[in-house]
C-alpha positions, 0 to 999 in steps of 0.5 A: 331365336329362329322364326320356326322356334318363335312359331312353336313358343307361340303355340305353346303360349296359346294352348297355355292361355286356352287351358286357363279360360276353358274353366270359365267356358262351357253350359251353365250346368256343367260350370255348377257341377265342376264347382260342386266338384271343386268344394267336394274335392277340397282337403281342407275348406273355409267358409265365411257364412251369413243368413237372415230369417224372416217370418211375417204372420199378418201385420207382425214380423219377426227377425234373426240373422246368423254369421260366422266362420266354418272350417271342414277337413276332409281326408282319409279319416273322413270329415272334421268341422268347426263352426263359430258364429252369432245368432241374432234374434230381431237384429234391426232393433239391436237384438239379442245375440247368442254364441252358437259352436259347433263340432265334428270329428270321429262320428262325433257332433258336438253343439254348444248354444247358450250355455247348454253343450251337448254331443251326439254320434252322427254321420256326416250327412246327418251334420249336413242337415244340421249345417249343411246351409253354410256349405255348398249345394253340391247335391243338385242335379241338372233336373232340379233346376228350372232355369240357368244362365251365365253371366261373364259381364264381370271379372269373374263368371256368375251361375245364375238359377232358379231351383224347383221347390220340391227339388230344393230340399237337396240343398243341404241343411234346407230340410233339417232347418225348416223342420225344426222351425215348423216344429216350434208350433204343431207336429201337423205343420205343412212346410210349402216352399214357394220360390228358390233362386240362388247363383255361384261366383267362380274364380275360374273353375273354383266356386267362390261365393254361393248365395240363395233367397228361398221363400214359402209358408208354414201353415198350422191349421188356420195360422200361416207364416209367410218366411223369406231366408237369405243366405250367402256363403263365401269360400276358400279351397285348400289342398291340405287341411286347415286347423279344425279345433276339436273341444275336450268332450268331458264338459259335454253331455250325450244327447239321446237320439 
């Protein structure tokens, strides 16, 4: 091989290496936005999720945990989803475990928990209010972050951030979860988010995981409850659909909206 051909081959190899390294470079928000698009554009997604909720009122403290797996398909016919998880009340004390299942296909959402089986017609956006905390927070925009930075010191790139509390409701499912929690008391409850921090671990330009630490209060008259919510989701993205099992609807009762 001639020297000229050697130089040409070296240039090609260098260009390929640069293109492989590029996704890990750039401004923190650009990396986050690219990861969000990768998540939204994947045809098949498998998510392993875990979260913890701690509620304290004076010297009283209650805890719960929720973990499991969710599968999502996004194709020409819209979205389909299956979720299986386990909710544990008082996990530090051995706890009481409750199996939770949810499914979505053709605009119909199925919910199965503690022996009850219901279905209702929902849009995908409405489904995200139910299970969105197990997905990627791709609705956030640059203006929603109080601070955002990257850490390239490890094998993967990490994007760390602080989200404005008033913008945190754009995290899929956060508003729905906190509203459901607050409505266990008076409907006059006031929800106040205090701090929302998180990070995304990237494999190239794809999101490997996303985590959040969310703190706030629920105020009901003179009653103040402090809430801490931790969330950790691991992602596997595919260019083809994954297997999503939808149950027989005959075993479910329609839930009036």
